[in-house]
Every structure is written in structure tokens, then in C-alpha cells.
C-alpha positions in Angstrom: 51.5 -23.2 10.9 48.1 -22.4 12.8 44.8 -24.5 12.1 42.1 -21.8 11.7 38.3 -22.9 11.4 35.4 -20.6 10.3 32.1 -21.6 12.1 29.0 -19.3 12.8 28.3 -18.1 16.0 26.4 -20.2 17.8 29.3 -22.4 18.2 31.4 -21.7 21.6 34.9 -22.0 21.3 35.7 -23.7 24.3 39.6 -23.7 25.4 39.5 -26.3 27.4 37.3 -28.6 25.4 37.7 -30.1 22.0 35.9 -27.8 18.8 32.4 -28.6 18.4 30.5 -27.6 15.4 30.8 -27.6 11.7 32.8 -25.3 9.6 31.0 -22.7 7.5 31.4 -21.9 3.9 29.5 -18.8 4.0 26.6 -16.6 5.5 23.9 -14.4 4.0 23.0 -11.1 4.9 20.6 -8.3 3.3 22.2 -5.0 2.8 21.6 -3.1 5.9 22.0 -6.1 8.1 24.6 -7.0 11.0 25.6 -11.0 10.3 28.6 -12.4 12.7 31.1 -15.5 12.5 34.0 -16.6 14.7 37.7 -17.9 14.1 38.9 -20.7 15.6 43.0 -20.9 16.1 45.3 -23.3 17.5 48.5 -24.4 16.6 48.5 -27.6 14.7 51.5 -29.1 14.5 54.9 -29.2 17.6 56.9 -26.4 16.2 55.8 -24.5 19.5 53.7 -24.5 22.3 52.2 -20.5 21.6 52.6 -18.4 18.5 52.1 -14.7 18.4 50.2 -13.9 15.4 48.3 -10.8 13.2 44.9 -11.0 11.0 44.8 -9.5 7.2 41.1 -8.9 6.0 40.7 -8.9 2.2 37.1 -7.2 1.7 35.4 -4.4 1.1 32.5 -5.1 3.5 32.7 -3.4 7.1 33.8 -5.2 9.5 34.2 -5.4 13.4 36.7 -7.4 15.2 37.1 -8.9 18.7 39.2 -11.4 20.7 37.0 -13.2 22.5 38.3 -13.5 26.1 37.0 -16.3 28.3 35.4 -15.9 32.1 35.3 -18.4 35.0 32.1 -20.3 35.9 32.5 -21.9 39.2 29.3 -22.9 39.6 26.1 -24.3 37.5 23.6 -25.3 40.4 20.2 -24.9 39.2 21.1 -25.1 35.7 19.0 -27.6 33.6 21.5 -29.3 30.8 24.3 -30.2 33.1 26.8 -27.8 31.8 30.3 -27.6 32.9 31.7 -25.9 35.4 34.9 -24.4 33.8 35.8 -21.2 31.3 33.5 -20.1 29.0 34.1 -17.9 25.9 31.8 -14.3 26.3 33.8 -10.9 26.4 34.5 -9.7 23.6 37.6 -7.5 23.5 37.7 -5.2 20.3 40.9 -5.3 17.7 41.5 -3.0 14.7 41.2 -3.9 11.5 44.5 -4.2 9.4 46.3 -1.8 11.4 49.6 -0.3 10.1 52.4 -2.4 10.8 56.1 -1.7 12.1 58.7 -3.6 13.2 60.4 -4.2 16.7 64.1 -4.7 16.8 66.4 -6.3 19.5 69.7 -7.7 19.4 68.8 -10.8 18.6 66.5 -9.7 15.8 63.1 -8.1 15.0 59.5 -8.8 15.3 56.4 -7.5 12.9 54.0 -6.0 15.4 50.6 -4.0 14.7 51.0 -0.5 15.1 48.9 0.9 18.1 46.9 -2.6 18.7 46.9 -3.3 22.7 45.4 -6.5 22.3 47.6 -9.7 20.8 46.4 -12.9 19.5 48.1 -16.0 20.4 47.5 -19.4 19.4 48.4 -22.3 21.7 49.3 -26.1 21.2 46.9 -27.2 23.7 43.8 -25.3 23.2 41.2 -23.3 21.0 41.1 -19.8 21.0 38.4 -17.5 19.3 38.1 -14.5 17.0 34.4 -13.1 16.9 34.0 -10.9 13.7 30.9 -9.0 13.2 30.1 -7.8 9.2 28.3 -4.4 9.0 28.0 -4.4 12.6 26.9 -1.0 12.3 24.3 -1.3 9.8 25.4 0.7 6.9 24.1 -0.4 3.5 25.9 -2.0 1.3 26.0 -3.3 -2.5 24.2 -6.6 -2.8 26.4 -9.4 -4.6 28.7 -12.3 -3.5 31.8 -11.3 -2.5 34.4 -13.0 -0.8 36.4 -12.3 2.4 40.1 -13.3 2.6 41.7 -14.0 6.1 45.6 -14.3 6.0 47.7 -15.1 9.6 51.2 -13.9 10.1 53.5 -14.7 12.6 55.7 -11.8 14.5 58.5 -12.8 11.9 56.0 -11.6 9.1 56.0 -15.6 7.6 52.2 -16.8 6.6 50.8 -19.2 9.5 47.6 -19.6 8.0 44.3 -18.7 6.1 40.7 -19.2 5.9 38.1 -17.7 3.7 34.1 -16.6 3.7 31.8 -15.9 1.1 29.3 -13.4 2.3 25.9 -13.4 0.0 24.3 -10.2 0.3 20.5 -10.2 -0.9 19.4 -7.4 -2.8 17.1 -6.5 0.0 16.9 -4.1 3.1 15.5 -5.1 6.6 12.8 -2.9 8.0 13.3 -0.8 11.1 13.3 -2.7 14.6 9.6 -2.2 15.5 10.2 -4.2 19.0 10.5 -1.7 22.1 13.5 -3.1 24.1 14.9 -2.1 27.1 17.8 -3.5 29.8 17.3 -1.9 33.4 20.3 0.5 33.2 21.9 0.3 37.0 23.5 4.0 36.9 25.1 3.2 40.8 27.0 0.3 39.7 29.6 2.5 37.1 29.6 5.0 39.6 30.9 2.5 42.2 32.7 0.4 39.5 34.8 3.6 38.3 34.9 5.6 41.4 33.3 8.6 39.9 30.4 11.1 41.2 27.1 10.5 39.6 26.5 12.8 37.0 29.7 14.6 36.6 31.1 14.8 33.2 33.5 12.2 33.6 30.5 10.1 34.2 28.2 10.8 31.6 31.0 9.8 29.3 31.3 6.5 31.0 27.5 5.8 30.9 27.9 7.5 27.0 29.6 4.6 26.1 27.8 1.9 27.8 24.2 3.3 26.2 25.8 3.2 22.6 26.4 -0.1 22.7 23.2 -0.9 24.3 21.6 0.7 20.9 24.1 -1.2 19.1 23.0 -4.0 19.9 19.5 -3.4 19.1 18.1 -1.5 22.6 15.8 1.1 21.9 14.7 1.9 25.5 16.1 2.9 28.8 15.5 3.5 32.2 15.4 7.6 32.8 16.8 8.0 36.4 14.3 10.9 36.9 14.9 9.8 40.9 16.3 6.7 42.2 14.6 3.7 40.9 13.5 1.7 43.9 14.2 -2.0 42.5 16.0 -4.5 44.6 16.7 -3.2 47.7 15.5 -4.4 51.1 12.8 -2.7 53.1 14.6 0.2 55.0 17.9 -0.2 52.4 18.7 2.1 49.8 20.8 2.7 46.8 23.2 5.6 45.8 21.0 8.4 45.1 21.0 9.2 40.9 18.4 11.6 40.4 18.4 13.9 37.4 15.7 15.9 38.4 16.0 18.8 40.9 13.4 19.6 43.6 13.1 22.2 45.7 10.2 23.0 48.3 8.5 26.1 48.5 5.8 26.1 51.1 3.4 23.4 49.8 4.1 23.5 46.7 7.6 22.1 44.2 9.9 23.5 41.8 11.2 21.5 39.1 14.4 21.5 37.3 14.4 19.2 34.0 17.8 20.4 32.8 19.8 17.7 33.3 17.3 15.5 32.5 17.5 17.4 29.3 21.2 16.9 28.8 20.8 12.8 29.7 17.7 12.7 27.3 19.7 14.2 24.2 22.6 11.7 25.1 20.5 9.2 24.9 18.9 10.2 21.6 22.5 10.9 20.5 23.4 7.2 21.0 20.5 5.6 19.3 17.9 5.4 21.8 14.5 6.5 20.9 11.9 5.6 24.1 12.2 5.9 27.7 11.3 4.2 30.9 10.1 6.5 34.4 11.4 5.0 37.1 8.6 3.1 39.4 6.4 5.5 41.3 6.5 3.3 44.6 8.6 0.5 46.1 8.7 -3.1 44.8 6.9 -6.1 45.8 4.0 -4.4 47.2 3.8 -0.4 46.3 3.7 0.5 50.5 6.2 3.1 50.4 7.4 6.2 48.1 11.1 5.7 46.6 13.8 7.4 47.9 13.6 11.5 46.1 15.9 14.0 47.6 14.3 17.6 47.8 15.6 20.5 48.3 13.9 22.6 51.7 15.2 25.5 53.4 18.5 25.3 51.5 19.5 21.4 52.6 19.1 18.9 50.4 16.6 16.5 52.3 16.0 12.7 51.7 12.1 14.1 51.8 10.4 10.8 50.5 11.7 6.9 50.7 10.8 4.0 53.1 9.6 6.3 56.1 6.7 7.7 53.8 3.3 6.2 53.3 3.0 5.4 49.1 -0.6 6.5 49.0 -0.3 9.0 51.8 -1.4 12.9 51.5 2.2 13.9 51.2 3.4 12.0 48.5 0.3 12.2 46.4 0.2 15.7 46.5 4.1 16.0 45.3 3.1 13.3 42.9 0.5 15.5 41.3 2.7 18.4 41.0 5.3 16.4 39.6 3.9 14.4 36.8 2.0 18.0 35.4 5.6 19.7 35.4 6.8 16.2 33.5 4.7 16.4 31.3 5.0 19.9 30.1 8.9 18.7 29.7 7.6 15.4 27.8 5.8 17.4 25.9 8.3 19.9 24.6 10.6 17.5 23.6 8.3 15.1 21.6 8.1 12.2 24.6 4.7 11.8 25.3 4.3 8.9 23.0 8.4 7.6 23.4 8.2 6.8 27.6 6.5 4.2 30.0 5.4 4.8 33.2 5.8 2.4 36.0 3.7 1.9 39.0 5.1 -0.9 41.1 7.7 -4.0 40.1 6.1 -7.5 40.1 3.0 -7.2 42.3 1.4 -10.2 43.6 -2.4 -11.1 44.2 -1.9 -10.4 47.9 -0.7 -6.8 46.6 -3.9 -6.4 44.5 -5.9 -3.3 46.9 -2.8 -1.7 47.7 -1.3 -1.8 44.0 -4.7 -0.1 43.0 -4.6 2.7 45.9 -1.3 3.5 44.4 -1.9 3.1 40.7 -4.8 5.6 40.9 -2.7 8.1 42.3 -0.7 8.6 39.1 -2.9 7.2 36.5 -5.6 10.4 36.5 -2.5 11.6 35.4 -1.2 9.6 32.7 -4.1 9.4 30.0 -3.1 8.6 26.6 1.1 7.4 28.1 2.0 4.1 28.2 1.8 2.6 31.9 3.1 -1.0 32.2 4.6 -3.2 34.9 6.2 -6.7 35.5 3.4 -9.0 36.5 3.0 -13.1 36.6 -0.5 -13.5 37.2 -3.1 -13.3 34.5 -5.5 -12.1 36.9 -4.2 -9.1 37.5 -4.6 -7.8 34.2 -8.0 -9.1 34.1 -8.5 -6.9 37.1 -7.7 -3.8 34.9 -3.9 -3.4 37.0 -2.3 -3.2 34.0 -2.3 -1.2 30.9 0.5 -3.4 29.4 1.6 -6.3 31.5 5.1 -7.4 31.4 5.0 -10.9 31.9 7.4 -13.6 32.7 8.2 -15.9 29.8 7.3 -19.2 32.2 3.8 -17.7 32.3 3.2 -15.3 29.5 1.1 -18.2 27.6 -1.8 -17.2 30.3 -2.0 -13.9 28.7 -1.5 -14.8 25.0 -4.6 -14.3 23.2 -6.0 -12.4 26.3 -3.7 -9.2 25.8 -3.0 -7.2 22.4 -0.5 -5.2 24.1 2.0 -7.8 25.3 5.5 -7.2 26.7 7.9 -9.8 27.9 10.5 -10.2 30.3 12.4 -12.9 32.0 15.3 -13.6 34.7 18.0 -16.1 35.0 15.5 -18.3 37.7 12.5 -18.3 35.5 14.3 -18.8 32.4 15.5 -22.6 33.2 13.6 -25.9 31.9 14.5 -25.2 28.4 13.3 -21.6 28.0 15.1 -18.6 26.3 18.0 -17.8 28.2 21.0 -15.4 28.3 22.4 -16.9 31.1 26.2 -17.8 30.0 26.1 -21.9 30.4 22.7 -21.8 28.1 23.5 -22.7 24.3 23.9 -19.7 22.2 20.9 -20.7 20.2 18.6 -20.7 23.1 19.4 -17.0 23.8 18.5 -16.4 19.8 15.1 -17.9 19.8 13.6 -15.9 21.6 13.0 -13.6 19.1 11.6 -16.2 16.8 9.0 -16.7 19.6 8.2 -13.0 19.9 7.5 -12.8 16.4 4.7 -15.7 16.5 3.3 -14.5 19.3 3.5 -10.7 18.7 5.4 -9.7 21.9 5.4 -6.0 21.6 8.5 -5.0 23.7 11.0 -7.3 25.7 12.5 -6.1 29.2 15.2 -7.4 31.2 15.8 -6.0 34.8 19.8 -5.8 34.3 22.2 -4.5 31.8 24.9 -4.0 33.7 24.2 -4.6 37.4 27.2 -5.5 38.9 26.0 -6.3 42.1 24.7 -9.4 44.0 21.6 -9.8 45.4 19.6 -6.7 47.1 22.0 -4.5 45.3 25.3 -5.5 48.0 28.7 -6.9 47.2 30.1 -4.8 44.8 31.9 -7.7 41.9 33.9 -7.8 39.1 32.0 -10.0 36.2 35.2 -10.4 34.3 36.7 -12.5 37.6 33.6 -13.9 39.2 30.7 -14.3 36.8 28.6 -15.5 39.2 28.7 -12.5 41.4 26.2 -13.3 44.2 24.0 -15.3 42.0 24.1 -19.1 41.3 23.3 -18.2 37.5 26.5 -16.7 35.7 25.6 -13.9 34.0 22.3 -13.1 35.0 22.9 -9.8 36.1 24.2 -8.4 32.9 25.4 -8.5 29.4 28.6 -6.4 29.4 32.0 -6.0 31.2 33.4 -3.0 32.9 37.1 -1.9 31.1 39.7 -0.7 33.2 39.7 2.8 30.6 35.9 3.5 31.4 34.6 1.9 28.3 32.3 -0.9 27.9 33.2 -4.6 26.4 30.6 -6.1 25.1 29.7 -9.8 25.3 28.9 -13.1 22.8 25.9 -13.2 24.4 24.6 -9.4 23.9 26.0 -9.8 20.0 23.4 -13.5 20.3 20.6 -11.4 21.7 21.0 -9.1 19.0 20.9 -11.4 16.5 17.5 -13.0 17.4 16.3 -9.0 17.3 17.8 -9.2 13.5 15.9 -12.5 13.2 12.3 -10.8 13.9 13.0 -8.2 11.5 14.2 -10.8 8.6 10.7 -12.5 9.7 9.4 -9.2 9.2 10.7 -8.6 5.7 9.6 -12.1 4.8 6.0 -11.0 5.8 6.2 -8.7 3.5 7.7 -10.6 0.5 6.1 -13.8 0.8 2.7 -13.1 3.8 3.1 -14.1 6.8 1.2 -17.8 6.5 4.7 -18.5 4.5 6.4 -17.1 7.6 4.1 -19.5 10.1 4.7 -22.6 7.6 8.6 -21.9 8.0 8.6 -21.3 11.9 6.2 -24.0 12.5 8.6 -27.0 10.0 11.3 -26.4 12.4 10.1 -25.4 15.6 6.2 -26.3 15.7 4.2 -23.8 17.6 6.7 -21.2 18.8 6.5 -22.1 22.7 8.3 -19.8 25.4 9.0 -23.1 27.6 10.4 -25.1 25.0 13.6 -24.2 23.1 15.2 -24.9 20.1 17.0 -28.6 19.8 20.8 -27.3 19.1 22.7 -24.7 16.9 22.3 -26.9 13.7 18.4 -26.7 14.1 18.4 -23.4 14.5 20.9 -22.8 11.5 18.7 -24.8 9.2 15.7 -22.4 10.2 17.1 -19.3 8.9 18.8 -20.8 6.1 15.4 -21.7 4.8 14.3 -18.4 5.5 17.2 -16.8 3.3 16.5 -19.5 0.4 12.8 -18.3 0.6 13.4 -14.5 0.4 16.1 -15.3 -2.3 13.0 -16.4 -4.4 10.8 -13.6 -3.6 10.2 -11.0 -6.1 10.8 -7.3 -3.8 13.5 -5.4 -4.3 15.1 -2.7 -2.6 12.1 -0.6 -0.1 
């Protein structure tokens, strides 16, 4: 027999540790809300060392099922809390829900297997394994009311091997749409390298489409638009693989621009659920001294016309930008994107870069009146001096901006999210990942940016790595540079960390609903009761503490008077 435990989504199921966390009997949700739970399983007697089995779910709710695969974390240097090295459950490998069964015959008997299913579930006597279950992952509208999910396990001889159940209480309410703009920088060159595909070939478009769709499925609604190769994470004089959507031709002193490939890309992203876009930085990182790599057709040949060899604020590049931005604006207007795109000048300028940054900014800002213009900055002095209309601030210094800026965004990196701060690093407890949503709601943060959705290069964009085999990948903090994994078939594997972050975004929407039903004062009272005044430099104490907070939010909504809207 197989022992089955139903756990909430915040409890990690470690293969090499005793099971922690209390079993749950049920979950709550709104009619259009995605919520998650887990099944932990292990052989509970001495009948076998391992046992293949399959699951049957009895419910009318839409479910998505994932086997949770472990990754080998070999270093936790610099991570607060002293987490152990070892196996960490993160990769989500999709399984079919209740696929048809078939018998496979052998000379010594027959086995029952799931037809067309490539992911096998196997229980062991010496380790816990897990399944991650998403209820209503695609946020369809389901009927309200209580219902039970019955789960049965059968071994390969088709005999009962275990069972579990869960009550789902669907409230007669719908979550409002997500208002937060959320982007992870998409690393297009990584996927060309990983899969050996030519950039922007038909096969390449199919690959990035799957990655983008799964990003949008988990709350990402803005994406980095590779109009030209983003000048990110490269040493001076070094460059990344060319990923440039805009085809450019130089004719005398003028330039001609072809946006047809960009149109194809934008249409695909919108079809996947992306609503907003980021233009890559107009100038190089950490100083704004040079131009990014831009390929231009000159006299019938493609040439790297601009790059590290180009003075970023010189006349040649300034003239190019003037023509390019005006042509781009016509494309954006035609596509209805004037209010749905953010432009960047240069990433992470510091006080010592102030004068050069201001010179660079002045070149483009005169063309972009009325457009979003934002950069990642850490020093409030830069904002006060008018350097950035939309500051995107690292969470370790964001409290300097709160109360000073009404249009505040947040970001974090692996290093800046230590000392108890929210993070999605692999070894950080899941509640610290999820609590960011509460913090952003309380402080009215307008957007969140992370520097890497799928960066499979080490530092300075060198040394391609497979995150499933080496989750550190040249960084001491495992998982800091990605939240999805590449699959062999050109598809994208989601992660537990990605789902946990998405739950935090769902909590923001849940609090927005509570505000509509009961008022902001009630929201703040419940938040402060459980967390005090939310502080980006302080995390939640435990998964149980976070669960208690969410339970009270649902309980308060349950007593509210608002029906579906």
C-alpha cells in the first residue's frame, strides 16, 4: 500500500528528508481563481521497495497534474537560514488527467498502464515523492459551491493502492483582473543555444511560443521585445548572439525600417496572453556609455553599425535613434501599443553615472513624451534629480522610494533578496516567495521586473548550462537566473517556484477583491494583524503563518455581501 498525504502548495516534499507540514482537508477559491495543492506519496509497508502506480481523479473541476522532479543543489553559500545542500523539488513534469488505460501483456502476466502517458509515477519505501495539482490552472469560470475531489491510486496490477480526498469550497465571487504589470527578461539567445535552432526560424518561434504561453499562464503580462539585441550582462567589448526583430537598411544618411518580423512576434505574444511590452535599453548597462549591438544593411551587406565601438551620445547614434524612434512610434500607433510599452535608457545607473545617463536620456526622451520610460535604479537621489519617470527599484532599497514616488516598480536579484527578503531562489522557503504579493499590494507597487525568466548562461552571459543538472549554473544562488526549465522536445517545463510566485500575484487580486467587498481598511487590518506593517526587508515567519493569513482573507470574503461582478 502507498501512504498518501494531501498538503498545501507551500510545503516542500523532500526526497531525502522526513515529511513536514500538516495535512489539509480542503482549499478555498474564487470562481475564476487557480489554486494548488500537493500529494505526497510513499510505500508504507515492507511489501516492496518500489511500486509503479497511476492516479484517478473524480471531480468536475478542471485539473492539471504535474510530477515534481528534484534538482541537485550543491551549494547554498551566502543563503540566509543555512539551508542544506541536497535535492530540491522544483521541476513540474506534466501528466495527463485520467488518460485511458490499457493492458500490456508479458509471458508472465499483464500490467495496466495509462495509454499515451510518458510520465511514470513510482512510489518508494525510503523517500517521499510528490505530485503538484493545479485546480483551474487556466482560470476558467466554474460554479460556486462545495465539492469533493476524490483521488485513488492503483498499482500496475490494477489493484487499489491508496486513496485521498480534498474539499474545494468555491466562493460566489470572481477575482478582478491583474493590474500589476509583471515582466521577466526573456533571454532569446539562450533558447537558440539550448535547442540548436536559428533565431526567428519557424521552429524557433514554436519554441519561444511555448515559453511565452507558460509565462503568461503564471501572471506575466509584459515581455522584453527584442527590437535589437538587449545590451545586458556582457563585459565591455563582448556581445551576445544577435536577436534583432527590426530589419534596418541605411540609404545615405537615412534609414529604412522593416517591422514585419516584429509584427509577427507581437501577434504571437498577444495570442499567448501578453498585453504589454518592454523595448530593450537604448544604451549599454552600468553607465550608458555606448550603443547596443545593432545590425544594419549597408551597401547590400549586413554590418554591425552600432555597438561597443559607438559613442552612445555621439551624433551618428543620436541621428539613428531620432529616425528609429519616430518610425517605431508609427508602428506602435498602428498596433495600439502607445500606452502598452515601456522604454529603457540604461540598466542600473548609479550616482557616478548621473551626467552620462542624463545626456543619454535627453536624446530619447524628447521623442517619447507620453510613453512609459523606466529603469532599474537603487538610489533615490537619482529619482529626485529627475533621472527616471518610472523607477524600478531593488527591494533592498525600495523603502527609500515609498512615499516619494507614486509610480513605483520593484525588482530583486538573488543577492538583494537575502537577509529574510522575498525571493524565488531555489533554497528559500516558498512562503517567502509568495509574500511579495502582499507587500506589493500594501505599498501600491505598480509593476514587478525580474532580470531572468530563462537565462541558462552563467555570469556575463558565458558558459551555457542545463539548470536541471546544475541549478547553480555559475551562480552561488541556485535558481536565481530562471524559473522554467528546458525540455528535450523544445517545450518549457514549469517550476514550483513559478507557481508559488503566481500564487502571490493571485493573492494581490484576492486582496483587491476584499478591498472592493469590505474596503481597504479591512484589508490593511488583516495584513497588519498577521505581518505588522509589511516591510520588504522582513519576511513571513512560516508557511503556517502565511496560510493563517489567507484563511482569514477567505473567511472575511465569505461573510461579505458582494456577489459575482
